[in-house]
C-alpha positions in Angstrom: -1.0 7.1 -43.3 -2.2 4.2 -41.2 -1.9 4.1 -37.5 -0.2 1.0 -36.2 -1.3 0.1 -32.7 1.4 -1.7 -30.9 0.0 -4.8 -29.1 1.2 -5.2 -25.5 1.0 -8.5 -23.8 -0.8 -8.9 -20.4 2.5 -9.3 -18.5 3.8 -6.0 -19.8 0.6 -4.2 -18.8 0.7 -5.7 -15.3 4.3 -4.8 -14.8 3.7 -1.3 -16.1 0.8 -0.8 -13.6 2.9 -2.3 -10.8 5.7 0.1 -11.6 3.2 3.0 -11.6 2.0 2.1 -8.2 5.4 1.3 -6.7 7.5 4.1 -8.2 5.3 7.1 -7.1 6.1 8.8 -10.4 3.4 10.7 -12.2 1.5 8.7 -14.8 2.6 10.9 -17.7 6.3 10.7 -16.7 6.3 6.9 -16.4 4.4 6.5 -19.6 6.9 8.5 -21.5 9.8 6.5 -19.9 8.1 3.3 -20.9 7.5 4.6 -24.5 3.7 4.2 -24.2 0.9 6.7 -24.2 -0.4 8.0 -20.9 -3.9 7.1 -22.1 -2.9 3.5 -22.4 -1.3 3.3 -19.0 -4.3 5.1 -17.4 -6.6 2.6 -19.2 -4.6 -0.4 -17.9 -4.6 0.9 -14.4 -8.3 1.6 -14.4 -9.0 -1.7 -16.0 -7.3 -3.6 -13.2 -9.2 -1.5 -10.7 -12.5 -2.3 -12.4 -12.0 -6.0 -12.7 -10.8 -6.2 -9.1 -7.5 -7.8 -10.0 -5.2 -6.8 -7.1 -1.7 -5.8 -8.1 0.2 -6.0 -4.9 3.6 -4.3 -5.0 5.9 -7.1 -4.1 6.4 -10.7 -5.1 2.8 -11.9 -5.3 0.1 -10.7 -7.7 -2.9 -12.2 -6.0 -3.6 -12.7 -2.4 -6.1 -15.3 -1.2 -9.1 -14.4 0.9 -7.7 -16.7 3.7 -4.4 -14.9 3.6 -6.1 -11.5 3.9 -8.3 -12.7 6.8 -5.1 -14.0 8.6 -3.4 -10.6 8.0 -6.4 -8.7 9.3 -6.5 -10.8 12.4 -2.7 -10.3 12.9 -3.1 -6.6 12.5 -6.1 -6.4 14.9 -4.1 -8.4 17.5 -1.1 -6.1 17.0 -3.4 -3.1 17.3 -4.8 -4.3 20.7 -1.2 -5.0 22.0 -0.1 -1.4 21.0 -3.2 0.1 22.7 -2.3 -1.7 25.9 1.3 -0.5 25.6 0.2 3.0 25.1 -2.0 2.9 28.2 0.8 1.6 30.2 3.1 4.3 29.0 0.5 7.0 29.7 0.3 5.8 33.3 4.1 5.6 33.6 4.5 9.2 32.3 1.9 10.5 34.8 3.6 8.8 37.7 7.1 10.1 36.7 5.8 13.6 36.1 3.8 14.1 39.3 5.2 16.2 42.1 6.3 14.3 45.2 4.3 14.7 48.4 5.6 17.0 51.2 6.7 14.1 53.3 8.8 12.6 50.5 11.2 15.6 49.9 
């Protein structure tokens, strides 16, 4: 009895790993649903991690360094804005929650 190993093309492997990352399903469950061994799916996932190929859940598979730097800058700016807003809200809450002076009643 010879074992026939079913060849899978690169696109199927990528889509399977993306589905694994996106679905949140356990690896064994998804492998069974796809009709592949959990060892194969695990190997594909680990292979993409080792080679550094980024499988972004969404429309694009690769993100350029420039795009990542832009996104980091945008997130840092947004973080600073949110920190300022938080400080303003803290001050507003302390003003609203303080007891009025004797002369103000």
